Z-matrix of the N, CA and C atoms (Angstrom, degrees):
N
C 1 1.450
C 2 1.543 1 109.41
N 3 1.187 2 117.00 1 124.64
C 4 1.482 3 123.55 2 178.52
C 5 1.520 4 110.97 3 -81.42
N 6 1.267 5 119.75 4 146.62
C 7 1.443 6 125.42 5 -177.77
C 8 1.541 7 106.20 6 -128.80
N 9 1.385 8 109.58 7 158.14
C 10 1.449 9 120.80 8 177.08
C 11 1.563 10 113.80 9 -74.46
N 12 1.386 11 115.46 10 -12.02
C 13 1.377 12 117.04 11 -173.66
C 14 1.456 13 114.15 12 -105.31
N 15 1.408 14 118.61 13 145.46
C 16 1.403 15 115.86 14 177.69
C 17 1.638 16 107.84 15 -108.74
N 18 1.345 17 113.16 16 -177.41
C 19 1.460 18 113.69 17 -175.27
C 20 1.522 19 109.65 18 -68.97
N 21 1.323 20 118.95 19 -32.40
C 22 1.455 21 116.38 20 176.30
C 23 1.480 22 119.15 21 -62.70
N 24 1.361 23 114.12 22 -43.34
C 25 1.451 24 121.65 23 176.36
C 26 1.574 25 108.99 24 -67.64
N 27 1.153 26 117.84 25 -43.86
C 28 1.556 27 117.83 26 178.20
C 29 1.432 28 113.51 27 -62.24
N 30 1.311 29 118.43 28 -37.54
C 31 1.466 30 120.79 29 -179.28
C 32 1.549 31 106.38 30 -68.79
N 33 1.364 32 115.33 31 -50.53
C 34 1.518 33 115.10 32 -178.42
C 35 1.455 34 109.90 33 -59.81
N 36 1.314 35 123.04 34 -37.39
C 37 1.489 36 121.53 35 179.35
C 38 1.572 37 111.36 36 -70.99
N 39 1.285 38 118.16 37 -24.81
C 40 1.444 39 121.84 38 -177.03
C 41 1.587 40 110.73 39 -83.67
N 42 1.338 41 118.12 40 -12.24
C 43 1.373 42 120.44 41 -170.08
C 44 1.632 43 106.35 42 -98.95
N 45 1.326 44 115.83 43 58.27
C 46 1.402 45 123.28 44 177.88
C 47 1.567 46 106.45 45 -81.24
N 48 1.325 47 117.01 46 -14.75
C 49 1.454 48 124.61 47 171.62
C 50 1.548 49 109.60 48 -152.98
N 51 1.306 50 118.59 49 165.68
C 52 1.453 51 115.97 50 -170.65
C 53 1.504 52 108.52 51 -65.01
N 54 1.401 53 112.99 52 154.96
C 55 1.507 54 118.68 53 -179.16
C 56 1.476 55 107.34 54 -163.21
N 57 1.397 56 113.76 55 158.27
C 58 1.374 57 117.95 56 172.86
C 59 1.550 58 109.68 57 -103.82
N 60 1.308 59 122.12 58 173.26
C 61 1.429 60 125.73 59 -170.76
C 62 1.398 61 118.53 60 -43.28
N 63 1.303 62 114.43 61 -55.60
C 64 1.543 63 124.42 62 -176.01
C 65 1.600 64 108.01 63 -64.38
N 66 1.289 65 120.16 64 -38.36
C 67 1.361 66 120.83 65 -179.03
C 68 1.599 67 109.48 66 -72.35
N 69 1.347 68 114.82 67 -32.02
C 70 1.471 69 118.00 68 177.16
C 71 1.520 70 104.02 69 -62.63
N 72 1.237 71 119.33 70 -50.88
C 73 1.504 72 122.80 71 -173.76
C 74 1.512 73 110.57 72 -59.54
N 75 1.346 74 118.95 73 -38.39
C 76 1.389 75 127.54 74 176.95
C 77 1.556 76 110.48 75 -63.06
N 78 1.299 77 114.98 76 -54.82
C 79 1.507 78 124.92 77 171.53
C 80 1.506 79 113.00 78 -39.17
N 81 1.319 80 113.97 79 -63.06
C 82 1.413 81 123.25 80 -176.16
C 83 1.389 82 110.55 81 -60.09
N 84 1.436 83 124.41 82 -40.01
C 85 1.416 84 124.82 83 170.84
C 86 1.478 85 115.21 84 -60.78
N 87 1.340 86 117.47 85 -46.65
C 88 1.498 87 117.64 86 175.94
C 89 1.521 88 111.97 87 -68.81
N 90 1.286 89 121.16 88 -42.21
C 91 1.502 90 120.39 89 -177.00
C 92 1.503 91 113.66 90 -64.43
N 93 1.288 92 117.38 91 -23.27
C 94 1.594 93 122.39 92 -177.28
C 95 1.540 94 106.64 93 -107.75
N 96 1.254 95 118.56 94 13.43
C 97 1.513 96 122.10 95 -173.31
C 98 1.472 97 113.14 96 42.73
N 99 1.219 98 114.04 97 50.29
C 100 1.450 99 122.88 98 179.02
C 101 1.484 100 119.86 99 71.13
N 102 1.361 101 118.01 100 8.19
C 103 1.520 102 120.43 101 178.77
C 104 1.506 103 110.80 102 -74.75
N 105 1.270 104 116.48 103 -29.88
C 106 1.462 105 115.75 104 -178.22
C 107 1.563 106 105.98 105 -117.72
N 108 1.340 107 117.10 106 130.96
C 109 1.394 108 124.43 107 -175.16
C 110 1.513 109 106.19 108 -128.89
N 111 1.325 110 113.78 109 113.34
C 112 1.474 111 116.88 110 176.51
C 113 1.518 112 110.70 111 -97.53
N 114 1.229 113 114.04 112 152.26
C 115 1.579 114 120.50 113 178.16
C 116 1.480 115 109.10 114 -117.95
N 117 1.314 116 113.34 115 155.91
C 118 1.423 117 118.06 116 -179.33
C 119 1.632 118 116.80 117 -48.88
N 120 1.285 119 109.64 118 -39.26
C 121 1.495 120 119.64 119 173.36
C 122 1.462 121 121.89 120 -59.48
N 123 1.299 122 113.01 121 -19.62
C 124 1.497 123 121.90 122 171.58
C 125 1.490 124 115.19 123 -101.11
N 126 1.287 125 116.79 124 -35.15
C 127 1.538 126 120.44 125 -175.92
C 128 1.421 127 113.50 126 -70.14
N 129 1.370 128 117.34 127 -51.06
C 130 1.450 129 118.03 128 -176.29
C 131 1.507 130 113.96 129 -62.33
N 132 1.330 131 121.24 130 -48.68
C 133 1.449 132 123.13 131 177.09
C 134 1.542 133 108.22 132 -58.86
N 135 1.277 134 121.41 133 -42.02
C 136 1.448 135 120.98 134 177.19
C 137 1.588 136 111.13 135 -60.64
N 138 1.291 137 116.09 136 -49.40
C 139 1.438 138 123.68 137 175.47
C 140 1.524 139 112.50 138 -49.16
N 141 1.348 140 116.29 139 -51.23
C 142 1.441 141 121.08 140 176.34
C 143 1.460 142 111.25 141 -59.68
N 144 1.309 143 120.19 142 -43.87
C 145 1.483 144 121.89 143 -176.48
C 146 1.560 145 105.26 144 -69.14
N 147 1.296 146 124.40 145 -34.15
C 148 1.407 147 125.34 146 -175.32
C 149 1.547 148 104.03 147 -73.08
N 150 1.302 149 116.14 148 -34.44
C 151 1.564 150 113.88 149 177.43
C 152 1.450 151 112.07 150 -73.65
N 153 1.281 152 122.01 151 -31.93
C 154 1.497 153 125.53 152 174.40
C 155 1.482 154 109.69 153 -61.22
N 156 1.357 155 115.55 154 -33.19
C 157 1.402 156 121.77 155 -171.57
C 158 1.668 157 107.09 156 -87.06
N 159 1.232 158 114.07 157 -6.51
C 160 1.448 159 124.77 158 179.71
C 161 1.547 160 110.42 159 70.10
N 162 1.367 161 117.42 160 27.88
C 163 1.482 162 119.77 161 172.87
C 164 1.481 163 114.57 162 -91.72
N 165 1.312 164 118.67 163 -20.57
C 166 1.516 165 123.44 164 170.62
C 167 1.522 166 108.90 165 -129.32
N 168 1.293 167 114.23 166 160.30
C 169 1.487 168 121.03 167 170.60
C 170 1.542 169 104.29 168 -127.04
N 171 1.404 170 109.02 169 160.67
C 172 1.523 171 114.73 170 176.96
C 173 1.433 172 111.15 171 -139.90
N 174 1.288 173 107.50 172 163.35
C 175 1.500 174 119.50 173 174.74
C 176 1.483 175 111.16 174 -159.54
N 177 1.344 176 112.99 175 150.31
C 178 1.417 177 118.85 176 -175.46
C 179 1.585 178 111.86 177 -95.78
N 180 1.350 179 113.34 178 147.90
C 181 1.394 180 120.04 179 179.26
C 182 1.500 181 106.94 180 -126.36
N 183 1.247 182 124.12 181 139.69
C 184 1.426 183 125.89 182 176.09
C 185 1.572 184 109.62 183 -66.37
N 186 1.304 185 108.39 184 149.61
C 187 1.521 186 115.76 185 -171.36
C 188 1.520 187 103.61 186 -71.85
N 189 1.400 188 115.71 187 144.37
C 190 1.446 189 120.41 188 178.60
C 191 1.529 190 113.46 189 -57.71
N 192 1.305 191 113.70 190 -37.96
C 193 1.537 192 118.55 191 -179.21
C 194 1.499 193 102.29 192 -128.50
N 195 1.338 194 114.31 193 -156.10
C 196 1.471 195 114.91 194 177.48
C 197 1.506 196 112.75 195 -69.98
N 198 1.153 197 117.90 196 138.30
C 199 1.484 198 121.61 197 -177.61
C 200 1.496 199 115.21 198 144.84
N 201 1.253 200 122.46 199 -171.01
C 202 1.490 201 128.88 200 -169.96
C 203 1.502 202 106.87 201 -78.31
N 204 1.244 203 114.25 202 150.66
C 205 1.475 204 121.10 203 173.30
C 206 1.536 205 104.25 204 -71.67
N 207 1.309 206 111.77 205 152.85
C 208 1.555 207 118.36 206 179.07
C 209 1.532 208 110.01 207 -106.42
N 210 1.316 209 111.98 208 136.73
C 211 1.528 210 115.98 209 174.92
C 212 1.559 211 106.27 210 -100.41
N 213 1.276 212 112.54 211 121.38
C 214 1.568 213 119.76 212 179.70
C 215 1.505 214 101.95 213 -99.07
N 216 1.418 215 109.15 214 150.81
C 217 1.474 216 119.02 215 -179.20
C 218 1.533 217 106.76 216 -128.65
N 219 1.298 218 120.47 217 143.89
C 220 1.435 219 128.13 218 179.18
C 221 1.547 220 107.80 219 -141.45
N 222 1.234 221 114.31 220 157.72
C 223 1.492 222 123.61 221 174.65
C 224 1.531 223 114.86 222 -71.52
N 225 1.248 224 117.96 223 131.21
C 226 1.487 225 116.79 224 165.29
C 227 1.555 226 109.36 225 -79.34
N 228 1.396 227 111.27 226 -175.08
C 229 1.470 228 115.36 227 178.38
C 230 1.531 229 110.87 228 -70.69
N 231 1.317 230 112.42 229 -31.86
C 232 1.545 231 115.84 230 176.47
C 233 1.473 232 109.32 231 -73.50
N 234 1.334 233 117.98 232 -27.35
C 235 1.474 234 123.52 233 175.93
C 236 1.445 235 114.80 234 -60.51
N 237 1.536 236 106.78 235 -49.67
C 238 1.512 237 115.88 236 -179.22
C 239 1.451 238 111.04 237 -59.13
N 240 1.390 239 120.25 238 -41.12
C 241 1.403 240 122.52 239 179.85
C 242 1.546 241 111.00 240 -65.61
N 243 1.291 242 114.23 241 -40.49
C 244 1.487 243 115.75 242 179.87
C 245 1.606 244 110.33 243 -66.07
N 246 1.315 245 117.26 244 -38.50
C 247 1.436 246 119.29 245 174.89
C 248 1.508 247 111.45 246 -59.58
N 249 1.316 248 114.60 247 -44.83
C 250 1.533 249 112.97 248 174.77
C 251 1.534 250 116.93 249 -54.13
N 252 1.325 251 110.75 250 -47.67
C 253 1.414 252 120.80 251 178.33
C 254 1.590 253 112.05 252 -58.56
N 255 1.353 254 113.62 253 -45.14
C 256 1.477 255 119.21 254 -179.48
C 257 1.521 256 108.44 255 -61.72
N 258 1.371 257 112.91 256 -49.56
C 259 1.544 258 117.73 257 -175.99
C 260 1.617 259 106.54 258 -62.70
N 261 1.180 260 116.62 259 -42.05
C 262 1.530 261 117.20 260 172.73
C 263 1.450 262 116.26 261 -50.37
N 264 1.360 263 109.07 262 -52.19
C 265 1.491 264 118.70 263 -177.12
C 266 1.562 265 112.79 264 -61.80
N 267 1.309 266 115.43 265 -41.57
C 268 1.519 267 121.97 266 176.42
C 269 1.519 268 107.84 267 -68.72
N 270 1.198 269 122.42 268 -34.87
C 271 1.547 270 124.06 269 -176.45
C 272 1.532 271 105.42 270 -71.67
N 273 1.303 272 118.84 271 -44.91
C 274 1.444 273 124.09 272 -179.98
C 275 1.596 274 106.04 273 -63.76
N 276 1.370 275 117.32 274 -51.39
C 277 1.458 276 122.74 275 178.70
C 278 1.522 277 108.61 276 -53.69
N 279 1.225 278 119.31 277 -47.76
C 280 1.515 279 121.56 278 -173.78
C 281 1.532 280 113.42 279 -86.14
N 282 1.322 281 114.88 280 -3.32
C 283 1.529 282 119.47 281 179.70
C 284 1.436 283 114.39 282 72.45
N 285 1.345 284 119.58 283 22.39
C 286 1.381 285 121.18 284 -179.80
C 287 1.572 286 111.76 285 -98.75
N 288 1.338 287 119.43 286 -5.09
C 289 1.452 288 124.88 287 173.85
C 290 1.453 289 108.82 288 -89.97
N 291 1.288 290 121.21 289 99.12
C 292 1.486 291 126.09 290 -177.75
C 293 1.467 292 115.56 291 -115.98
N 294 1.245 293 118.21 292 134.41
C 295 1.395 294 122.09 293 175.49
C 296 1.566 295 105.30 294 -87.76
N 297 1.319 296 116.27 295 146.87
C 298 1.507 297 116.22 296 175.22
C 299 1.588 298 111.74 297 -56.30
N 300 1.243 299 120.58 298 144.80
C 301 1.476 300 123.40 299 -175.47
C 302 1.425 301 108.47 300 -67.07
N 303 1.275 302 118.33 301 140.47
C 304 1.529 303 126.49 302 174.64
C 305 1.527 304 106.43 303 -68.70
N 306 1.397 305 117.13 304 163.16
C 307 1.454 306 123.00 305 177.56
C 308 1.535 307 108.18 306 -55.84
N 309 1.301 308 114.83 307 -45.30
C 310 1.398 309 116.20 308 -176.80
C 311 1.587 310 114.17 309 -65.65
N 312 1.288 311 116.26 310 -29.91
C 313 1.461 312 120.48 311 177.93
C 314 1.477 313 105.77 312 -73.76
N 315 1.300 314 122.18 313 -41.35
C 316 1.444 315 125.35 314 -178.52
C 317 1.577 316 106.84 315 -64.93
N 318 1.224 317 118.72 316 -34.32
C 319 1.513 318 119.37 317 -177.13
C 320 1.555 319 104.99 318 -73.90
N 321 1.266 320 119.88 319 -41.29
C 322 1.489 321 119.24 320 172.92
C 323 1.496 322 115.65 321 -59.40
N 324 1.313 323 111.22 322 -41.27
C 325 1.509 324 116.86 323 174.53
C 326 1.557 325 112.26 324 -55.71
N 327 1.378 326 112.80 325 -49.46
C 328 1.482 327 116.76 326 -177.60
C 329 1.494 328 108.14 327 -62.70
N 330 1.315 329 121.80 328 -41.53
C 331 1.495 330 123.50 329 -177.08
C 332 1.587 331 108.09 330 -63.62
N 333 1.329 332 114.89 331 -43.73
C 334 1.479 333 119.56 332 178.30
C 335 1.544 334 107.80 333 -60.98
N 336 1.305 335 118.62 334 -45.76
C 337 1.402 336 114.56 335 179.86
C 338 1.622 337 116.28 336 -63.92
N 339 1.289 338 109.00 337 -35.55
C 340 1.515 339 115.01 338 178.03
C 341 1.564 340 107.43 339 -62.76
N 342 1.413 341 115.03 340 -40.21
C 343 1.477 342 116.29 341 -175.88
C 344 1.485 343 107.21 342 -69.65
N 345 1.278 344 119.16 343 -36.28
C 346 1.602 345 122.04 344 178.52
C 347 1.490 346 109.37 345 -66.06
N 348 1.356 347 118.24 346 -35.45
C 349 1.422 348 121.50 347 -178.14
C 350 1.539 349 112.06 348 -72.59
N 351 1.325 350 113.58 349 -38.20
C 352 1.431 351 121.09 350 177.11
C 353 1.582 352 108.53 351 -67.88
N 354 1.286 353 115.79 352 -47.37
C 355 1.518 354 114.44 353 175.66
C 356 1.441 355 117.84 354 -61.78
N 357 1.344 356 117.87 355 -34.29
C 358 1.404 357 127.11 356 179.41
C 359 1.592 358 106.68 357 -65.33
N 360 1.339 359 116.56 358 -44.93
C 361 1.467 360 120.19 359 177.09
C 362 1.516 361 111.71 360 -64.37
N 363 1.225 362 114.18 361 -36.16
C 364 1.551 363 117.45 362 178.69
C 365 1.506 364 107.80 363 -68.64
N 366 1.353 365 120.65 364 -46.35
C 367 1.382 366 114.78 365 -178.75
C 368 1.484 367 117.06 366 -68.28
N 369 1.321 368 114.09 367 -28.99
C 370 1.563 369 119.75 368 174.08
C 371 1.529 370 111.69 369 -64.53
N 372 1.375 371 113.00 370 -44.19
C 373 1.414 372 119.64 371 173.19
C 374 1.529 373 116.30 372 -56.09
N 375 1.368 374 114.16 373 -46.94
C 376 1.435 375 122.68 374 176.24
C 377 1.508 376 110.30 375 -61.24
N 378 1.348 377 120.06 376 -44.46
C 379 1.478 378 122.08 377 176.80
C 380 1.560 379 109.05 378 -57.82
N 381 1.279 380 112.23 379 -52.68
C 382 1.486 381 116.27 380 -178.19
C 383 1.635 382 113.32 381 -57.32
N 384 1.356 383 117.56 382 -38.87
C 385 1.394 384 122.05 383 171.95
C 386 1.444 385 115.82 384 -64.12
N 387 1.346 386 117.44 385 -39.73
C 388 1.601 387 122.44 386 177.14
C 389 1.458 388 103.03 387 -65.31
N 390 1.279 389 119.76 388 -46.15
C 391 1.501 390 121.27 389 -172.44
C 392 1.573 391 111.31 390 -60.06
N 393 1.448 392 115.49 391 -43.65
C 394 1.389 393 123.38 392 177.46
C 395 1.547 394 110.83 393 -62.99
N 396 1.445 395 114.96 394 -44.83
C 397 1.407 396 117.24 395 179.91
C 398 1.540 397 110.89 396 -60.46
N 399 1.383 398 122.75 397 -42.71
C 400 1.326 399 132.41 398 177.82
C 401 1.541 400 109.39 399 -52.39
N 402 1.355 401 112.24 400 -51.80
C 403 1.489 402 117.12 401 -177.05
C 404 1.503 403 115.27 402 -64.37
N 405 1.364 404 119.77 403 -23.48
C 406 1.392 405 122.35 404 179.78
C 407 1.475 406 114.67 405 -86.86
N 408 1.380 407 116.19 406 -7.19
C 409 1.472 408 117.11 407 179.83
C 410 1.536 409 110.64 408 -74.06
N 411 1.341 410 117.01 409 140.67
C 412 1.388 411 119.11 410 -174.18
C 413 1.534 412 113.35 411 -78.97
């Protein structure tokens, strides 16, 4: 299944708080209900690119036990602005960014609902009339 989101956008949206690579992969998986799956082969190159663009910054933390140090990533101010723009673009693309209806639009909606109600009442009356006519047949 193809999605409208790429690794770069998914990573930016997942960095609402600092995280290391595997945490980012897990967040994207959870935030998209499993619809987007990132692999290490796409996450780390994307993170390096985002860092070169100054959208994220990174730092290393010693491993809690024996093991490798972890590199954490966080959004920069420029990254936060980019996330806002990406989110707005996705919302417009998906039709989830809605302005409140204007008074004129509300009036049209009410008129449309009245027409639907009148049509529904007409259909119900017609069905009742047809049922009555059927019951009178010999």
